[in-house]
Each structure stands twice: as C-alpha cells, then as structure tokens.
Jmol script that loads the backbone (N, CA, C; Angstrom):
load data "model"
ATOM      1  N   MET A   1       3.606  22.179  11.885  1.00  0.00           N
ATOM      2  CA  MET A   1       2.825  21.675  12.985  1.00  0.00           C
ATOM      3  C   MET A   1       3.193  20.209  13.230  1.00  0.00           C
ATOM      4  N   ILE A   2       3.338  19.832  14.479  1.00  0.00           N
ATOM      5  CA  ILE A   2       3.609  18.457  14.863  1.00  0.00           C
ATOM      6  C   ILE A   2       2.309  17.806  15.308  1.00  0.00           C
ATOM      7  N   ASN A   3       1.994  16.684  14.690  1.00  0.00           N
ATOM      8  CA  ASN A   3       0.827  15.896  15.076  1.00  0.00           C
ATOM      9  C   ASN A   3       1.300  14.643  15.786  1.00  0.00           C
ATOM     10  N   ILE A   4       0.827  14.428  16.987  1.00  0.00           N
ATOM     11  CA  ILE A   4       1.168  13.213  17.716  1.00  0.00           C
ATOM     12  C   ILE A   4       0.160  12.139  17.347  1.00  0.00           C
ATOM     13  N   ARG A   5       0.689  11.015  16.936  1.00  0.00           N
ATOM     14  CA  ARG A   5      -0.172   9.883  16.577  1.00  0.00           C
ATOM     15  C   ARG A   5       0.146   8.731  17.520  1.00  0.00           C
ATOM     16  N   ARG A   6      -0.787   8.377  18.347  1.00  0.00           N
ATOM     17  CA  ARG A   6      -0.593   7.328  19.338  1.00  0.00           C
ATOM     18  C   ARG A   6      -0.515   5.959  18.672  1.00  0.00           C
ATOM     19  N   SER A   7       0.196   5.067  19.319  1.00  0.00           N
ATOM     20  CA  SER A   7       0.411   3.726  18.787  1.00  0.00           C
ATOM     21  C   SER A   7      -0.898   3.040  18.395  1.00  0.00           C
ATOM     22  N   GLY A   8      -1.909   3.138  19.241  1.00  0.00           N
ATOM     23  CA  GLY A   8      -3.180   2.473  18.989  1.00  0.00           C
ATOM     24  C   GLY A   8      -3.960   3.040  17.817  1.00  0.00           C
ATOM     25  N   GLU A   9      -3.551   4.192  17.296  1.00  0.00           N
ATOM     26  CA  GLU A   9      -4.234   4.829  16.169  1.00  0.00           C
ATOM     27  C   GLU A   9      -3.684   4.375  14.818  1.00  0.00           C
ATOM     28  N   ARG A  10      -2.584   3.641  14.825  1.00  0.00           N
ATOM     29  CA  ARG A  10      -1.955   3.219  13.573  1.00  0.00           C
ATOM     30  C   ARG A  10      -2.710   2.049  12.948  1.00  0.00           C
ATOM     31  N   GLY A  11      -2.531   1.899  11.652  1.00  0.00           N
ATOM     32  CA  GLY A  11      -3.098   0.754  10.943  1.00  0.00           C
ATOM     33  C   GLY A  11      -2.215  -0.460  11.122  1.00  0.00           C
ATOM     34  N   GLY A  12      -2.554  -1.528  10.448  1.00  0.00           N
ATOM     35  CA  GLY A  12      -1.744  -2.738  10.517  1.00  0.00           C
ATOM     36  C   GLY A  12      -2.599  -3.979  10.560  1.00  0.00           C
ATOM     37  N   GLY A  13      -2.018  -5.048  11.044  1.00  0.00           N
ATOM     38  CA  GLY A  13      -2.759  -6.290  11.124  1.00  0.00           C
ATOM     39  C   GLY A  13      -1.926  -7.384  11.744  1.00  0.00           C
ATOM     40  N   ASN A  14      -2.598  -8.483  12.036  1.00  0.00           N
ATOM     41  CA  ASN A  14      -1.925  -9.663  12.546  1.00  0.00           C
ATOM     42  C   ASN A  14      -2.196 -10.784  11.548  1.00  0.00           C
ATOM     43  N   TYR A  15      -1.126 -11.295  10.961  1.00  0.00           N
ATOM     44  CA  TYR A  15      -1.226 -12.305   9.914  1.00  0.00           C
ATOM     45  C   TYR A  15      -0.778 -13.689  10.410  1.00  0.00           C
ATOM     46  N   GLY A  16      -0.738 -13.859  11.738  1.00  0.00           N
ATOM     47  CA  GLY A  16      -0.290 -15.113  12.326  1.00  0.00           C
ATOM     48  C   GLY A  16       1.214 -15.128  12.520  1.00  0.00           C
ATOM     49  N   TRP A  17       1.961 -15.062  11.434  1.00  0.00           N
ATOM     50  CA  TRP A  17       3.422 -15.048  11.494  1.00  0.00           C
ATOM     51  C   TRP A  17       3.974 -13.637  11.690  1.00  0.00           C
ATOM     52  N   LEU A  18       3.138 -12.625  11.406  1.00  0.00           N
ATOM     53  CA  LEU A  18       3.559 -11.223  11.450  1.00  0.00           C
ATOM     54  C   LEU A  18       2.484 -10.388  12.121  1.00  0.00           C
ATOM     55  N   ASP A  19       2.883  -9.644  13.150  1.00  0.00           N
ATOM     56  CA  ASP A  19       2.029  -8.627  13.759  1.00  0.00           C
ATOM     57  C   ASP A  19       2.675  -7.303  13.394  1.00  0.00           C
ATOM     58  N   THR A  20       1.927  -6.398  12.772  1.00  0.00           N
ATOM     59  CA  THR A  20       2.534  -5.198  12.223  1.00  0.00           C
ATOM     60  C   THR A  20       1.683  -3.959  12.480  1.00  0.00           C
ATOM     61  N   LYS A  21       2.359  -2.815  12.616  1.00  0.00           N
ATOM     62  CA  LYS A  21       1.705  -1.521  12.762  1.00  0.00           C
ATOM     63  C   LYS A  21       2.275  -0.589  11.706  1.00  0.00           C
ATOM     64  N   TYR A  22       1.386   0.094  10.977  1.00  0.00           N
ATOM     65  CA  TYR A  22       1.771   1.015   9.912  1.00  0.00           C
ATOM     66  C   TYR A  22       1.504   2.451  10.346  1.00  0.00           C
ATOM     67  N   THR A  23       2.521   3.292  10.282  1.00  0.00           N
ATOM     68  CA  THR A  23       2.343   4.710  10.593  1.00  0.00           C
ATOM     69  C   THR A  23       1.622   5.427   9.454  1.00  0.00           C
ATOM     70  N   PHE A  24       1.950   5.040   8.219  1.00  0.00           N
ATOM     71  CA  PHE A  24       1.337   5.636   7.030  1.00  0.00           C
ATOM     72  C   PHE A  24       0.607   4.540   6.249  1.00  0.00           C
ATOM     73  N   SER A  25      -0.232   4.959   5.308  1.00  0.00           N
ATOM     74  CA  SER A  25      -0.944   4.006   4.460  1.00  0.00           C
ATOM     75  C   SER A  25       0.048   3.045   3.818  1.00  0.00           C
ATOM     76  N   PHE A  26      -0.262   1.746   3.920  1.00  0.00           N
ATOM     77  CA  PHE A  26       0.657   0.717   3.430  1.00  0.00           C
ATOM     78  C   PHE A  26      -0.112  -0.590   3.322  1.00  0.00           C
ATOM     79  N   ASN A  27       0.245  -1.407   2.330  1.00  0.00           N
ATOM     80  CA  ASN A  27      -0.361  -2.719   2.158  1.00  0.00           C
ATOM     81  C   ASN A  27      -1.887  -2.571   2.057  1.00  0.00           C
ATOM     82  N   ASN A  28      -2.660  -3.262   2.896  1.00  0.00           N
ATOM     83  CA  ASN A  28      -4.119  -3.167   2.805  1.00  0.00           C
ATOM     84  C   ASN A  28      -4.702  -2.091   3.714  1.00  0.00           C
ATOM     85  N   TYR A  29      -3.866  -1.309   4.378  1.00  0.00           N
ATOM     86  CA  TYR A  29      -4.321  -0.199   5.229  1.00  0.00           C
ATOM     87  C   TYR A  29      -4.229   1.100   4.434  1.00  0.00           C
ATOM     88  N   HIS A  30      -5.355   1.811   4.324  1.00  0.00           N
ATOM     89  CA  HIS A  30      -5.353   3.082   3.613  1.00  0.00           C
ATOM     90  C   HIS A  30      -6.097   4.128   4.433  1.00  0.00           C
ATOM     91  N   ASP A  31      -5.401   5.216   4.709  1.00  0.00           N
ATOM     92  CA  ASP A  31      -5.999   6.371   5.387  1.00  0.00           C
ATOM     93  C   ASP A  31      -5.470   7.612   4.689  1.00  0.00           C
ATOM     94  N   PRO A  32      -6.318   8.333   3.954  1.00  0.00           N
ATOM     95  CA  PRO A  32      -5.849   9.490   3.183  1.00  0.00           C
ATOM     96  C   PRO A  32      -5.214  10.582   4.044  1.00  0.00           C
ATOM     97  N   ARG A  33      -5.438  10.563   5.345  1.00  0.00           N
ATOM     98  CA  ARG A  33      -4.807  11.553   6.234  1.00  0.00           C
ATOM     99  C   ARG A  33      -3.345  11.202   6.531  1.00  0.00           C
ATOM    100  N   PHE A  34      -2.962   9.938   6.265  1.00  0.00           N
ATOM    101  CA  PHE A  34      -1.612   9.476   6.590  1.00  0.00           C
ATOM    102  C   PHE A  34      -1.014   8.753   5.393  1.00  0.00           C
ATOM    103  N   MET A  35      -0.530   9.541   4.434  1.00  0.00           N
ATOM    104  CA  MET A  35       0.026   8.996   3.193  1.00  0.00           C
ATOM    105  C   MET A  35       1.551   9.070   3.151  1.00  0.00           C
ATOM    106  N   GLY A  36       2.166   9.487   4.220  1.00  0.00           N
ATOM    107  CA  GLY A  36       3.611   9.661   4.255  1.00  0.00           C
ATOM    108  C   GLY A  36       3.937  11.090   4.652  1.00  0.00           C
ATOM    109  N   PHE A  37       5.227  11.388   4.692  1.00  0.00           N
ATOM    110  CA  PHE A  37       5.681  12.734   5.026  1.00  0.00           C
ATOM    111  C   PHE A  37       6.798  13.087   4.070  1.00  0.00           C
ATOM    112  N   ARG A  38       6.516  13.983   3.123  1.00  0.00           N
ATOM    113  CA  ARG A  38       7.448  14.319   2.050  1.00  0.00           C
ATOM    114  C   ARG A  38       7.904  13.039   1.358  1.00  0.00           C
ATOM    115  N   ASN A  39       9.211  12.745   1.348  1.00  0.00           N
ATOM    116  CA  ASN A  39       9.697  11.522   0.692  1.00  0.00           C
ATOM    117  C   ASN A  39       9.612  10.288   1.572  1.00  0.00           C
ATOM    118  N   LEU A  40       9.272  10.470   2.833  1.00  0.00           N
ATOM    119  CA  LEU A  40       9.160   9.344   3.757  1.00  0.00           C
ATOM    120  C   LEU A  40       7.828   8.634   3.528  1.00  0.00           C
ATOM    121  N   ARG A  41       7.887   7.359   3.146  1.00  0.00           N
ATOM    122  CA  ARG A  41       6.674   6.618   2.799  1.00  0.00           C
ATOM    123  C   ARG A  41       6.262   5.614   3.863  1.00  0.00           C
ATOM    124  N   VAL A  42       7.217   5.112   4.648  1.00  0.00           N
ATOM    125  CA  VAL A  42       6.932   3.998   5.539  1.00  0.00           C
ATOM    126  C   VAL A  42       7.650   4.175   6.876  1.00  0.00           C
ATOM    127  N   ILE A  43       6.934   3.943   7.948  1.00  0.00           N
ATOM    128  CA  ILE A  43       7.500   3.647   9.264  1.00  0.00           C
ATOM    129  C   ILE A  43       6.656   2.497   9.782  1.00  0.00           C
ATOM    130  N   ASN A  44       7.181   1.290   9.609  1.00  0.00           N
ATOM    131  CA  ASN A  44       6.454   0.090  10.014  1.00  0.00           C
ATOM    132  C   ASN A  44       7.131  -0.528  11.225  1.00  0.00           C
ATOM    133  N   GLU A  45       6.311  -0.967  12.181  1.00  0.00           N
ATOM    134  CA  GLU A  45       6.802  -1.689  13.346  1.00  0.00           C
ATOM    135  C   GLU A  45       6.309  -3.119  13.226  1.00  0.00           C
ATOM    136  N   ASP A  46       7.245  -4.070  13.221  1.00  0.00           N
ATOM    137  CA  ASP A  46       6.915  -5.471  12.974  1.00  0.00           C
ATOM    138  C   ASP A  46       7.391  -6.368  14.109  1.00  0.00           C
ATOM    139  N   TRP A  47       6.588  -7.386  14.393  1.00  0.00           N
ATOM    140  CA  TRP A  47       6.965  -8.488  15.266  1.00  0.00           C
ATOM    141  C   TRP A  47       6.819  -9.743  14.415  1.00  0.00           C
ATOM    142  N   VAL A  48       7.922 -10.410  14.120  1.00  0.00           N
ATOM    143  CA  VAL A  48       7.921 -11.588  13.263  1.00  0.00           C
ATOM    144  C   VAL A  48       8.144 -12.816  14.138  1.00  0.00           C
ATOM    145  N   GLU A  49       7.256 -13.795  14.003  1.00  0.00           N
ATOM    146  CA  GLU A  49       7.334 -15.018  14.787  1.00  0.00           C
ATOM    147  C   GLU A  49       8.626 -15.791  14.481  1.00  0.00           C
ATOM    148  N   ALA A  50       9.012 -16.654  15.409  1.00  0.00           N
ATOM    149  CA  ALA A  50      10.189 -17.505  15.247  1.00  0.00           C
ATOM    150  C   ALA A  50      10.078 -18.335  13.973  1.00  0.00           C
ATOM    151  N   ASN A  51      11.212 -18.462  13.282  1.00  0.00           N
ATOM    152  CA  ASN A  51      11.311 -19.296  12.091  1.00  0.00           C
ATOM    153  C   ASN A  51      10.374 -18.857  10.959  1.00  0.00           C
ATOM    154  N   GLN A  52      10.091 -17.554  10.905  1.00  0.00           N
ATOM    155  CA  GLN A  52       9.213 -16.990   9.871  1.00  0.00           C
ATOM    156  C   GLN A  52       9.888 -15.757   9.270  1.00  0.00           C
ATOM    157  N   GLY A  53       9.337 -15.242   8.180  1.00  0.00           N
ATOM    158  CA  GLY A  53       9.915 -14.036   7.609  1.00  0.00           C
ATOM    159  C   GLY A  53       9.303 -13.650   6.283  1.00  0.00           C
ATOM    160  N   PHE A  54       9.932 -12.656   5.679  1.00  0.00           N
ATOM    161  CA  PHE A  54       9.509 -12.108   4.399  1.00  0.00           C
ATOM    162  C   PHE A  54      10.310 -12.805   3.306  1.00  0.00           C
ATOM    163  N   GLY A  55       9.622 -13.497   2.407  1.00  0.00           N
ATOM    164  CA  GLY A  55      10.308 -14.165   1.302  1.00  0.00           C
ATOM    165  C   GLY A  55      10.954 -13.155   0.372  1.00  0.00           C
ATOM    166  N   THR A  56      11.706 -13.660  -0.579  1.00  0.00           N
ATOM    167  CA  THR A  56      12.411 -12.792  -1.519  1.00  0.00           C
ATOM    168  C   THR A  56      11.415 -11.928  -2.289  1.00  0.00           C
ATOM    169  N   HIS A  57      11.679 -10.630  -2.275  1.00  0.00           N
ATOM    170  CA  HIS A  57      10.828  -9.657  -2.966  1.00  0.00           C
ATOM    171  C   HIS A  57      11.700  -8.484  -3.397  1.00  0.00           C
ATOM    172  N   GLY A  58      11.181  -7.670  -4.288  1.00  0.00           N
ATOM    173  CA  GLY A  58      11.976  -6.590  -4.861  1.00  0.00           C
ATOM    174  C   GLY A  58      11.565  -5.202  -4.423  1.00  0.00           C
ATOM    175  N   HIS A  59      12.520  -4.285  -4.520  1.00  0.00           N
ATOM    176  CA  HIS A  59      12.311  -2.850  -4.298  1.00  0.00           C
ATOM    177  C   HIS A  59      13.167  -2.098  -5.307  1.00  0.00           C
ATOM    178  N   SER A  60      12.772  -0.870  -5.608  1.00  0.00           N
ATOM    179  CA  SER A  60      13.613   0.004  -6.423  1.00  0.00           C
ATOM    180  C   SER A  60      13.357   1.446  -6.013  1.00  0.00           C
ATOM    181  N   ASP A  61      14.343   2.292  -6.316  1.00  0.00           N
ATOM    182  CA  ASP A  61      14.245   3.737  -6.099  1.00  0.00           C
ATOM    183  C   ASP A  61      13.928   4.107  -4.659  1.00  0.00           C
ATOM    184  N   MET A  62      14.592   3.453  -3.698  1.00  0.00           N
ATOM    185  CA  MET A  62      14.362   3.817  -2.297  1.00  0.00           C
ATOM    186  C   MET A  62      15.527   3.397  -1.430  1.00  0.00           C
ATOM    187  N   GLU A  63      15.592   4.010  -0.268  1.00  0.00           N
ATOM    188  CA  GLU A  63      16.511   3.625   0.797  1.00  0.00           C
ATOM    189  C   GLU A  63      15.657   2.959   1.868  1.00  0.00           C
ATOM    190  N   ILE A  64      16.106   1.838   2.404  1.00  0.00           N
ATOM    191  CA  ILE A  64      15.360   1.129   3.436  1.00  0.00           C
ATOM    192  C   ILE A  64      16.249   1.012   4.664  1.00  0.00           C
ATOM    193  N   ILE A  65      15.751   1.497   5.782  1.00  0.00           N
ATOM    194  CA  ILE A  65      16.481   1.435   7.042  1.00  0.00           C
ATOM    195  C   ILE A  65      15.757   0.449   7.945  1.00  0.00           C
ATOM    196  N   THR A  66      16.498  -0.510   8.477  1.00  0.00           N
ATOM    197  CA  THR A  66      15.951  -1.503   9.394  1.00  0.00           C
ATOM    198  C   THR A  66      16.655  -1.362  10.733  1.00  0.00           C
ATOM    199  N   PHE A  67      15.872  -1.317  11.799  1.00  0.00           N
ATOM    200  CA  PHE A  67      16.405  -1.221  13.166  1.00  0.00           C
ATOM    201  C   PHE A  67      15.786  -2.332  13.991  1.00  0.00           C
ATOM    202  N   VAL A  68      16.622  -3.201  14.561  1.00  0.00           N
ATOM    203  CA  VAL A  68      16.134  -4.325  15.358  1.00  0.00           C
ATOM    204  C   VAL A  68      16.075  -3.920  16.819  1.00  0.00           C
ATOM    205  N   MET A  69      14.897  -4.071  17.405  1.00  0.00           N
ATOM    206  CA  MET A  69      14.695  -3.757  18.827  1.00  0.00           C
ATOM    207  C   MET A  69      15.054  -4.956  19.708  1.00  0.00           C
ATOM    208  N   SER A  70      14.600  -6.150  19.315  1.00  0.00           N
ATOM    209  CA  SER A  70      14.910  -7.372  20.064  1.00  0.00           C
ATOM    210  C   SER A  70      14.856  -8.547  19.104  1.00  0.00           C
ATOM    211  N   GLY A  71      15.567  -9.613  19.448  1.00  0.00           N
ATOM    212  CA  GLY A  71      15.642 -10.776  18.579  1.00  0.00           C
ATOM    213  C   GLY A  71      16.701 -10.582  17.511  1.00  0.00           C
ATOM    214  N   GLU A  72      16.614 -11.386  16.467  1.00  0.00           N
ATOM    215  CA  GLU A  72      17.569 -11.332  15.357  1.00  0.00           C
ATOM    216  C   GLU A  72      16.824 -11.389  14.030  1.00  0.00           C
ATOM    217  N   LEU A  73      17.395 -10.730  13.022  1.00  0.00           N
ATOM    218  CA  LEU A  73      16.812 -10.717  11.687  1.00  0.00           C
ATOM    219  C   LEU A  73      17.903 -11.043  10.678  1.00  0.00           C
ATOM    220  N   ALA A  74      17.729 -12.140   9.949  1.00  0.00           N
ATOM    221  CA  ALA A  74      18.680 -12.535   8.908  1.00  0.00           C
ATOM    222  C   ALA A  74      18.274 -11.876   7.593  1.00  0.00           C
ATOM    223  N   HIS A  75      19.235 -11.267   6.922  1.00  0.00           N
ATOM    224  CA  HIS A  75      19.010 -10.542   5.671  1.00  0.00           C
ATOM    225  C   HIS A  75      19.889 -11.144   4.581  1.00  0.00           C
ATOM    226  N   LYS A  76      19.307 -11.319   3.374  1.00  0.00           N
ATOM    227  CA  LYS A  76      20.062 -11.718   2.182  1.00  0.00           C
ATOM    228  C   LYS A  76      19.537 -10.887   1.024  1.00  0.00           C
ATOM    229  N   ASP A  77      20.446 -10.466   0.125  1.00  0.00           N
ATOM    230  CA  ASP A  77      19.979  -9.699  -1.027  1.00  0.00           C
ATOM    231  C   ASP A  77      20.724 -10.071  -2.297  1.00  0.00           C
ATOM    232  N   SER A  78      20.188  -9.590  -3.414  1.00  0.00           N
ATOM    233  CA  SER A  78      20.702  -9.948  -4.734  1.00  0.00           C
ATOM    234  C   SER A  78      22.043  -9.309  -5.056  1.00  0.00           C
ATOM    235  N   SER A  79      22.530  -8.390  -4.210  1.00  0.00           N
ATOM    236  CA  SER A  79      23.857  -7.816  -4.418  1.00  0.00           C
ATOM    237  C   SER A  79      24.935  -8.679  -3.764  1.00  0.00           C
ATOM    238  N   GLY A  80      24.517  -9.763  -3.112  1.00  0.00           N
ATOM    239  CA  GLY A  80      25.450 -10.632  -2.412  1.00  0.00           C
ATOM    240  C   GLY A  80      25.534 -10.341  -0.930  1.00  0.00           C
ATOM    241  N   GLY A  81      24.806  -9.327  -0.474  1.00  0.00           N
ATOM    242  CA  GLY A  81      24.807  -8.976   0.942  1.00  0.00           C
ATOM    243  C   GLY A  81      24.085 -10.018   1.777  1.00  0.00           C
ATOM    244  N   SER A  82      24.659 -10.298   2.942  1.00  0.00           N
ATOM    245  CA  SER A  82      24.062 -11.252   3.855  1.00  0.00           C
ATOM    246  C   SER A  82      24.553 -10.921   5.259  1.00  0.00           C
ATOM    247  N   GLU A  83      23.643 -10.811   6.214  1.00  0.00           N
ATOM    248  CA  GLU A  83      24.031 -10.530   7.592  1.00  0.00           C
ATOM    249  C   GLU A  83      22.887 -10.854   8.526  1.00  0.00           C
ATOM    250  N   VAL A  84      23.211 -10.954   9.807  1.00  0.00           N
ATOM    251  CA  VAL A  84      22.204 -11.112  10.845  1.00  0.00           C
ATOM    252  C   VAL A  84      22.247  -9.857  11.707  1.00  0.00           C
ATOM    253  N   LEU A  85      21.120  -9.152  11.764  1.00  0.00           N
ATOM    254  CA  LEU A  85      21.004  -7.951  12.594  1.00  0.00           C
ATOM    255  C   LEU A  85      20.554  -8.354  13.986  1.00  0.00           C
ATOM    256  N   ARG A  86      21.190  -7.767  14.984  1.00  0.00           N
ATOM    257  CA  ARG A  86      20.872  -8.052  16.385  1.00  0.00           C
ATOM    258  C   ARG A  86      20.334  -6.798  17.052  1.00  0.00           C
ATOM    259  N   PRO A  87      19.842  -6.904  18.287  1.00  0.00           N
ATOM    260  CA  PRO A  87      19.235  -5.749  18.950  1.00  0.00           C
ATOM    261  C   PRO A  87      20.117  -4.493  18.892  1.00  0.00           C
ATOM    262  N   HIS A  88      19.481  -3.400  18.518  1.00  0.00           N
ATOM    263  CA  HIS A  88      20.074  -2.060  18.440  1.00  0.00           C
ATOM    264  C   HIS A  88      21.021  -1.898  17.258  1.00  0.00           C
ATOM    265  N   GLU A  89      21.009  -2.840  16.331  1.00  0.00           N
ATOM    266  CA  GLU A  89      21.792  -2.692  15.112  1.00  0.00           C
ATOM    267  C   GLU A  89      20.909  -2.124  14.008  1.00  0.00           C
ATOM    268  N   VAL A  90      21.541  -1.387  13.107  1.00  0.00           N
ATOM    269  CA  VAL A  90      20.844  -0.705  12.018  1.00  0.00           C
ATOM    270  C   VAL A  90      21.447  -1.151  10.696  1.00  0.00           C
ATOM    271  N   GLN A  91      20.575  -1.337   9.715  1.00  0.00           N
ATOM    272  CA  GLN A  91      21.028  -1.633   8.362  1.00  0.00           C
ATOM    273  C   GLN A  91      20.396  -0.626   7.421  1.00  0.00           C
ATOM    274  N   ARG A  92      21.192  -0.113   6.479  1.00  0.00           N
ATOM    275  CA  ARG A  92      20.667   0.725   5.402  1.00  0.00           C
ATOM    276  C   ARG A  92      20.897  -0.006   4.094  1.00  0.00           C
ATOM    277  N   MET A  93      19.820  -0.194   3.354  1.00  0.00           N
ATOM    278  CA  MET A  93      19.909  -0.861   2.067  1.00  0.00           C
ATOM    279  C   MET A  93      19.480   0.119   0.985  1.00  0.00           C
ATOM    280  N   THR A  94      20.327   0.301  -0.006  1.00  0.00           N
ATOM    281  CA  THR A  94      20.015   1.161  -1.144  1.00  0.00           C
ATOM    282  C   THR A  94      19.459   0.294  -2.255  1.00  0.00           C
ATOM    283  N   ALA A  95      18.201   0.530  -2.614  1.00  0.00           N
ATOM    284  CA  ALA A  95      17.562  -0.289  -3.646  1.00  0.00           C
ATOM    285  C   ALA A  95      17.967   0.146  -5.052  1.00  0.00           C
ATOM    286  N   GLY A  96      18.306   1.405  -5.232  1.00  0.00           N
ATOM    287  CA  GLY A  96      18.740   1.883  -6.549  1.00  0.00           C
ATOM    288  C   GLY A  96      17.755   1.519  -7.639  1.00  0.00           C
ATOM    289  N   THR A  97      18.270   1.006  -8.761  1.00  0.00           N
ATOM    290  CA  THR A  97      17.385   0.644  -9.883  1.00  0.00           C
ATOM    291  C   THR A  97      16.681  -0.683  -9.661  1.00  0.00           C
ATOM    292  N   GLY A  98      17.024  -1.362  -8.567  1.00  0.00           N
ATOM    293  CA  GLY A  98      16.323  -2.595  -8.235  1.00  0.00           C
ATOM    294  C   GLY A  98      17.198  -3.546  -7.439  1.00  0.00           C
ATOM    295  N   ILE A  99      16.615  -4.109  -6.412  1.00  0.00           N
ATOM    296  CA  ILE A  99      17.282  -5.125  -5.598  1.00  0.00           C
ATOM    297  C   ILE A  99      16.220  -6.097  -5.114  1.00  0.00           C
ATOM    298  N   ARG A 100      16.617  -7.332  -4.934  1.00  0.00           N
ATOM    299  CA  ARG A 100      15.736  -8.342  -4.365  1.00  0.00           C
ATOM    300  C   ARG A 100      16.346  -8.770  -3.049  1.00  0.00           C
ATOM    301  N   HIS A 101      15.485  -8.959  -2.044  1.00  0.00           N
ATOM    302  CA  HIS A 101      16.010  -9.359  -0.740  1.00  0.00           C
ATOM    303  C   HIS A 101      14.975 -10.159   0.038  1.00  0.00           C
ATOM    304  N   SER A 102      15.462 -10.827   1.084  1.00  0.00           N
ATOM    305  CA  SER A 102      14.587 -11.547   2.000  1.00  0.00           C
ATOM    306  C   SER A 102      15.033 -11.224   3.420  1.00  0.00           C
ATOM    307  N   GLU A 103      14.095 -11.344   4.350  1.00  0.00           N
ATOM    308  CA  GLU A 103      14.373 -11.123   5.766  1.00  0.00           C
ATOM    309  C   GLU A 103      13.675 -12.220   6.547  1.00  0.00           C
ATOM    310  N   PHE A 104      14.398 -12.813   7.488  1.00  0.00           N
ATOM    311  CA  PHE A 104      13.909 -14.014   8.144  1.00  0.00           C
ATOM    312  C   PHE A 104      14.324 -14.017   9.600  1.00  0.00           C
ATOM    313  N   ASN A 105      13.432 -14.451  10.477  1.00  0.00           N
ATOM    314  CA  ASN A 105      13.747 -14.608  11.887  1.00  0.00           C
ATOM    315  C   ASN A 105      14.346 -16.005  12.076  1.00  0.00           C
ATOM    316  N   PRO A 106      15.660 -16.097  12.334  1.00  0.00           N
ATOM    317  CA  PRO A 106      16.292 -17.416  12.427  1.00  0.00           C
ATOM    318  C   PRO A 106      16.067 -18.143  13.760  1.00  0.00           C
ATOM    319  N   SER A 107      15.475 -17.471  14.730  1.00  0.00           N
ATOM    320  CA  SER A 107      15.276 -18.100  16.040  1.00  0.00           C
ATOM    321  C   SER A 107      14.242 -19.226  15.971  1.00  0.00           C
ATOM    322  N   LYS A 108      14.438 -20.227  16.784  1.00  0.00           N
ATOM    323  CA  LYS A 108      13.465 -21.326  16.898  1.00  0.00           C
ATOM    324  C   LYS A 108      12.387 -21.003  17.927  1.00  0.00           C
ATOM    325  N   THR A 109      12.616 -19.954  18.782  1.00  0.00           N
ATOM    326  CA  THR A 109      11.685 -19.697  19.892  1.00  0.00           C
ATOM    327  C   THR A 109      11.285 -18.236  20.081  1.00  0.00           C
ATOM    328  N   GLU A 110      12.141 -17.288  19.690  1.00  0.00           N
ATOM    329  CA  GLU A 110      11.914 -15.869  19.996  1.00  0.00           C
ATOM    330  C   GLU A 110      11.373 -15.095  18.799  1.00  0.00           C
ATOM    331  N   LYS A 111      10.476 -14.152  19.048  1.00  0.00           N
ATOM    332  CA  LYS A 111      10.067 -13.205  18.009  1.00  0.00           C
ATOM    333  C   LYS A 111      11.197 -12.204  17.770  1.00  0.00           C
ATOM    334  N   VAL A 112      11.187 -11.602  16.604  1.00  0.00           N
ATOM    335  CA  VAL A 112      12.048 -10.452  16.349  1.00  0.00           C
ATOM    336  C   VAL A 112      11.135  -9.233  16.264  1.00  0.00           C
ATOM    337  N   HIS A 113      11.540  -8.138  16.916  1.00  0.00           N
ATOM    338  CA  HIS A 113      10.804  -6.885  16.919  1.00  0.00           C
ATOM    339  C   HIS A 113      11.679  -5.875  16.184  1.00  0.00           C
ATOM    340  N   LEU A 114      11.139  -5.254  15.132  1.00  0.00           N
ATOM    341  CA  LEU A 114      11.949  -4.339  14.313  1.00  0.00           C
ATOM    342  C   LEU A 114      11.106  -3.191  13.782  1.00  0.00           C
ATOM    343  N   TYR A 115      11.816  -2.164  13.356  1.00  0.00           N
ATOM    344  CA  TYR A 115      11.213  -1.051  12.634  1.00  0.00           C
ATOM    345  C   TYR A 115      11.827  -1.017  11.245  1.00  0.00           C
ATOM    346  N   GLN A 116      11.006  -0.707  10.232  1.00  0.00           N
ATOM    347  CA  GLN A 116      11.520  -0.432   8.899  1.00  0.00           C
ATOM    348  C   GLN A 116      11.020   0.915   8.450  1.00  0.00           C
ATOM    349  N   ILE A 117      11.959   1.687   7.927  1.00  0.00           N
ATOM    350  CA  ILE A 117      11.670   3.049   7.483  1.00  0.00           C
ATOM    351  C   ILE A 117      12.108   3.160   6.027  1.00  0.00           C
TER     352      ILE A 117
END
end "model"
wireframe off; spacefill off
backbone 0.3
color backbone group
C-alpha cells in the first residue's frame, strides 16, 4: 500500500540557522507511525542559512545520499574527501565502520536547499 504524506504533515523544526523537515522520526521528532521504511531511516529536507552548517560529526554502518536543490554545500570528511555540491548534484558517502564529516553552506548570502537520505 502507498501512503501519501503531504509536506505539511512532516516533523521538523526551525533552529534559526537550519529549517528542516523530517519524513520519518528523527532528532527530537518522534512519531511511531513513521519510523522509516525497511532499511531506509531518513529522508530529510533542509534549508541551511548562508555561512552556516553542520559541524564535524560521525556516522557508521550507513550510506548517506545528499542531493542539492539550490545553493551550494561544502563537504569534508575524515577519509580526505572534500567537494562543493551544486544544484542537481548528488553525493553518496559510505560510512562503513565509521566516518566523520562536516557540511557547510559557503555562501555569504544564499541559503542551500538539500535532501539527505
């Protein structure tokens, strides 16, 4: 069965530097009806303010796909990877047994709009 979930029904929050929508339970949003789909745990839609971002943090045992809708997102990780993602570009990061990374909006004026899965 396919369940349509409208944008306004998703969880999330506005933290000043980050406006985010969570498709499944994540962070401080918990809804037992939306805990993921099989191995899929996250579909997050983020708008990150200019000159802001996610500091260095770790992940393990997962694949992370990032898709930039508009703006730019600078990525650095502990494997030596570094790049700037631009609109309609996709990045796949394999966390394996553990990786640390950061993501930052390098613009001085524009938000970056992205999805992470």
